[in-house]
C-alpha positions as a Markdown table, in Angstrom:
| # | Residue | x | y | z |
|---|---|---|---|---|
| 1 | Met | -11.0 | -7.5 | 14.3 |
| 2 | Thr | -8.4 | -10.0 | 13.3 |
| 3 | Ile | -4.7 | -9.5 | 13.2 |
| 4 | Ala | -4.9 | -9.7 | 9.4 |
| 5 | His | -7.3 | -6.8 | 9.3 |
| 6 | Lys | -5.1 | -4.7 | 11.5 |
| 7 | Ile | -2.0 | -5.4 | 9.5 |
| 8 | Leu | -3.9 | -4.7 | 6.2 |
| 9 | Gly | -5.2 | -1.5 | 7.6 |
| 10 | Leu | -1.8 | -0.4 | 8.8 |
| 11 | Leu | -0.2 | -1.2 | 5.5 |
| 12 | Leu | -2.9 | 0.6 | 3.5 |
| 13 | Leu | -2.9 | 3.6 | 5.7 |
| 14 | Thr | 0.8 | 4.1 | 5.8 |
| 15 | Ala | 1.9 | 2.9 | 2.4 |
| 16 | Leu | -0.9 | 3.5 | 0.0 |
| 17 | Pro | -0.8 | 6.9 | -1.6 |
| 18 | Leu | -4.4 | 6.7 | -2.9 |
| 19 | Thr | -3.6 | 8.3 | -6.2 |
| 20 | Gly | -6.2 | 7.7 | -8.9 |
| 21 | Asn | -5.5 | 6.5 | -12.4 |
| 22 | Thr | -5.6 | 8.8 | -15.3 |
| 23 | Gly | -9.0 | 7.6 | -16.5 |
| 24 | Ala | -12.3 | 8.8 | -15.3 |
| 25 | Asp | -13.0 | 5.8 | -13.1 |
| 26 | His | -11.1 | 4.3 | -10.3 |
| 27 | Glu | -10.2 | 0.6 | -10.2 |
| 28 | Phe | -11.4 | 0.6 | -6.5 |
| 29 | His | -13.1 | 3.0 | -4.2 |
| 30 | Leu | -11.3 | 3.9 | -1.0 |
| 31 | Ser | -11.1 | 6.6 | 1.6 |
| 32 | Lys | -8.7 | 6.9 | 4.5 |
| 33 | Cys | -9.2 | 8.6 | 7.8 |
| 34 | Leu | -6.9 | 9.3 | 10.7 |
| 35 | Ile | -8.5 | 10.1 | 14.1 |
| 36 | Glu | -6.0 | 11.3 | 16.7 |
| 37 | Tyr | -6.8 | 12.3 | 20.3 |
| 38 | Asn | -4.8 | 15.4 | 21.3 |
| 39 | Ser | -4.7 | 15.3 | 25.1 |
| 40 | Ser | -3.2 | 18.8 | 25.5 |
| 41 | Glu | -6.1 | 20.3 | 23.5 |
| 42 | Gln | -8.6 | 17.7 | 24.8 |
| 43 | Ala | -9.9 | 17.1 | 21.2 |
| 44 | Leu | -10.3 | 14.5 | 18.6 |
| 45 | Gln | -8.5 | 15.7 | 15.4 |
| 46 | Ile | -9.6 | 14.1 | 12.2 |
| 47 | Ser | -8.1 | 14.2 | 8.7 |
| 48 | Met | -10.0 | 12.4 | 5.9 |
| 49 | His | -8.7 | 11.7 | 2.4 |
| 50 | Leu | -11.4 | 11.4 | -0.4 |
| 51 | Phe | -11.4 | 11.4 | -4.2 |
| 52 | Ile | -13.1 | 14.5 | -5.5 |
| 53 | Asp | -14.9 | 12.8 | -8.3 |
| 54 | Asp | -16.3 | 10.2 | -6.0 |
| 55 | Leu | -17.5 | 12.8 | -3.5 |
| 56 | Glu | -19.1 | 14.8 | -6.3 |
| 57 | Asp | -20.9 | 11.7 | -7.5 |
| 58 | Ala | -22.3 | 11.1 | -4.0 |
| 59 | Leu | -23.4 | 14.8 | -3.7 |
| 60 | Arg | -25.0 | 14.6 | -7.2 |
| 61 | Leu | -27.2 | 11.8 | -5.9 |
| 62 | Lys | -28.4 | 14.3 | -3.3 |
| 63 | Gly | -29.2 | 16.9 | -5.9 |
| 64 | Gln | -26.1 | 19.0 | -5.7 |
| 65 | Asp | -24.7 | 19.1 | -9.2 |
| 66 | Asn | -21.7 | 20.8 | -10.9 |
| 67 | Leu | -19.9 | 21.7 | -7.6 |
| 68 | Gln | -16.4 | 21.6 | -9.1 |
| 69 | Ile | -14.9 | 21.0 | -5.7 |
| 70 | Gly | -11.3 | 22.1 | -5.3 |
| 71 | Thr | -11.2 | 24.2 | -8.5 |
| 72 | Pro | -11.3 | 28.0 | -9.0 |
| 73 | Lys | -14.9 | 27.5 | -10.2 |
| 74 | Glu | -16.0 | 25.8 | -7.0 |
| 75 | Asp | -19.7 | 26.4 | -6.2 |
| 76 | Pro | -20.0 | 28.8 | -3.2 |
| 77 | Gln | -22.3 | 26.3 | -1.5 |
| 78 | Ala | -20.0 | 23.3 | -2.1 |
| 79 | Glu | -18.5 | 23.4 | 1.4 |
| 80 | Thr | -22.0 | 23.7 | 3.0 |
| 81 | Tyr | -23.1 | 20.5 | 1.1 |
| 82 | Leu | -19.8 | 18.8 | 2.1 |
| 83 | Arg | -20.3 | 19.6 | 5.8 |
| 84 | Ala | -23.9 | 18.2 | 5.7 |
| 85 | Tyr | -22.7 | 15.1 | 3.9 |
| 86 | Leu | -20.0 | 14.4 | 6.4 |
| 87 | Ala | -22.3 | 15.0 | 9.3 |
| 88 | Glu | -24.7 | 12.4 | 7.9 |
| 89 | His | -22.2 | 9.8 | 7.0 |
| 90 | Phe | -19.4 | 10.2 | 9.6 |
| 91 | Val | -20.7 | 9.7 | 13.1 |
| 92 | Leu | -18.6 | 9.4 | 16.3 |
| 93 | Thr | -19.7 | 8.0 | 19.6 |
| 94 | Val | -17.4 | 9.0 | 22.4 |
| 95 | Asn | -17.7 | 7.4 | 25.9 |
| 96 | Gly | -21.1 | 6.0 | 24.8 |
| 97 | Gln | -22.5 | 9.3 | 23.6 |
| 98 | Lys | -22.9 | 10.5 | 20.0 |
| 99 | Val | -20.9 | 13.7 | 19.5 |
| 100 | Glu | -21.1 | 16.5 | 17.0 |
| 101 | His | -18.0 | 17.3 | 15.0 |
| 102 | Thr | -16.9 | 20.6 | 13.6 |
| 103 | Phe | -15.7 | 20.9 | 10.0 |
| 104 | Leu | -12.5 | 22.9 | 10.0 |
| 105 | Gly | -11.8 | 23.0 | 6.3 |
| 106 | Lys | -10.5 | 21.2 | 3.3 |
| 107 | Glu | -7.5 | 21.4 | 1.0 |
| 108 | Pro | -6.3 | 19.6 | -2.2 |
| 109 | Gly | -4.6 | 16.4 | -1.8 |
| 110 | Glu | -1.1 | 15.4 | -3.1 |
| 111 | Asp | -2.7 | 14.8 | -6.5 |
| 112 | Pro | -5.3 | 16.9 | -8.2 |
| 113 | Leu | -7.9 | 14.2 | -7.9 |
| 114 | Ser | -8.1 | 14.1 | -4.1 |
| 115 | Leu | -9.1 | 16.2 | -1.2 |
| 116 | Trp | -8.2 | 16.4 | 2.5 |
| 117 | Cys | -11.0 | 17.3 | 4.9 |
| 118 | Tyr | -10.3 | 18.3 | 8.5 |
| 119 | Ile | -12.7 | 17.8 | 11.4 |
| 120 | Glu | -12.5 | 18.3 | 15.1 |
| 121 | Val | -14.5 | 17.2 | 18.2 |
| 122 | Pro | -13.5 | 19.6 | 21.0 |
| 123 | Ala | -14.0 | 19.3 | 24.8 |
| 124 | Ile | -13.2 | 15.7 | 25.4 |
| 125 | Ser | -11.4 | 15.7 | 28.7 |
| 126 | Asn | -11.3 | 11.9 | 29.1 |
| 127 | Leu | -11.5 | 9.6 | 26.1 |
| 128 | Arg | -12.5 | 6.2 | 27.4 |
| 129 | Ser | -14.1 | 4.7 | 24.3 |
| 130 | Leu | -14.6 | 5.5 | 20.7 |
| 131 | Gln | -16.9 | 4.1 | 18.1 |
| 132 | Val | -17.0 | 5.2 | 14.4 |
| 133 | Lys | -19.8 | 5.0 | 11.8 |
| 134 | Asn | -18.3 | 5.8 | 8.4 |
| 135 | Ser | -20.7 | 5.2 | 5.5 |
| 136 | Ile | -19.1 | 7.8 | 3.3 |
| 137 | Leu | -19.6 | 7.0 | -0.4 |
| 138 | Thr | -21.1 | 3.6 | 0.4 |
| 139 | Glu | -24.5 | 4.7 | -1.0 |
| 140 | Thr | -22.7 | 5.5 | -4.3 |
| 141 | Phe | -20.2 | 2.7 | -4.7 |
| 142 | Ala | -21.0 | -0.9 | -3.6 |
| 143 | Asp | -17.2 | -1.6 | -3.4 |
| 144 | Gln | -16.4 | 1.4 | -1.3 |
| 145 | Lys | -14.0 | 0.8 | 1.6 |
| 146 | Asn | -13.3 | 3.3 | 4.4 |
| 147 | Leu | -10.0 | 2.8 | 6.2 |
| 148 | Ile | -9.7 | 4.3 | 9.6 |
| 149 | Ser | -6.7 | 4.6 | 11.9 |
| 150 | Val | -7.2 | 5.7 | 15.4 |
| 151 | Val | -4.5 | 7.0 | 17.8 |
| 152 | Gly | -6.0 | 7.4 | 21.3 |
| 153 | Pro | -4.6 | 8.3 | 24.7 |
| 154 | Gly | -1.2 | 7.0 | 25.5 |
| 155 | Gln | -0.7 | 6.4 | 21.7 |
| 156 | Arg | -3.0 | 3.3 | 21.9 |
| 157 | Lys | -3.9 | 2.5 | 18.3 |
| 158 | Gly | -6.8 | 0.8 | 16.5 |
| 159 | Tyr | -7.6 | 0.2 | 12.8 |
| 160 | Phe | -10.9 | -0.4 | 11.0 |
| 161 | Ile | -12.0 | -1.2 | 7.5 |
| 162 | Leu | -15.6 | -0.2 | 7.1 |
| 163 | Glu | -17.9 | -0.8 | 4.1 |
| 164 | Lys | -21.5 | -0.8 | 2.9 |
| 165 | Asp | -22.6 | -3.9 | 4.8 |
| 166 | Asn | -20.5 | -3.0 | 7.9 |
| 167 | Pro | -20.3 | 0.8 | 8.4 |
| 168 | Asn | -19.9 | 0.7 | 12.2 |
| 169 | Ser | -16.7 | -0.1 | 14.0 |
| 170 | Glu | -16.5 | -1.9 | 17.3 |
| 171 | Ala | -15.9 | 0.3 | 20.2 |
| 172 | Leu | -12.3 | 0.9 | 21.0 |
| 173 | Gln | -11.6 | 1.0 | 24.8 |
| 174 | Phe | -8.9 | 3.3 | 26.1 |
| 175 | Asn | -9.0 | 2.8 | 29.9 |
C-alpha cells in the first residue's frame, strides 16, 4: 500500500461524514469500517457504516425484498439476512486462521440513510497478523469502495481501500 493510499484512507475515514444526497441514488458507493483490537477484552471490535438503500439492494439480489431496515416496519427476518450477508462478504483472518465473527447489533447512523453494524471476534489473546476480505456491496455496485481502518496492539494502525477487483487486504503484521 502506498503512502498516498494511506493518507487518502485516513482522510476519508476521519473527515468524510458519508451522508447521502437527497436523491434516490448516491454519486458514489462507499462503506467505512473500523477494526480495533481491545487488548483488555482480547477481542477485535468492529464498527461498519453502510447506506441502508445500498444494503437493501444487495439483499434484494439474494431474494430478500421489502426489508425496510431501520424503520418501524422492519421485516422481523432483516437482521438474520444481514448477519448472513456480513458473514459471507466480511471475512477476517487472524494469525493465519479464518475466524468467525459475532454480529452484536445495528443502529441508525447520523443520517436516516445510513446504518452502523457492530461485530466482534472474541478470544484473541495475541494478535500477530490480520487480513481482511471485504466484498460488501461489490456484487451490487461496480464502483463500490470499502474503506477499512485498523488499530492493532500498541495502537499500530493500518488502512485499506478494498473494491470489487481487489476485495482482500494484505496481511497487517503486529509483532
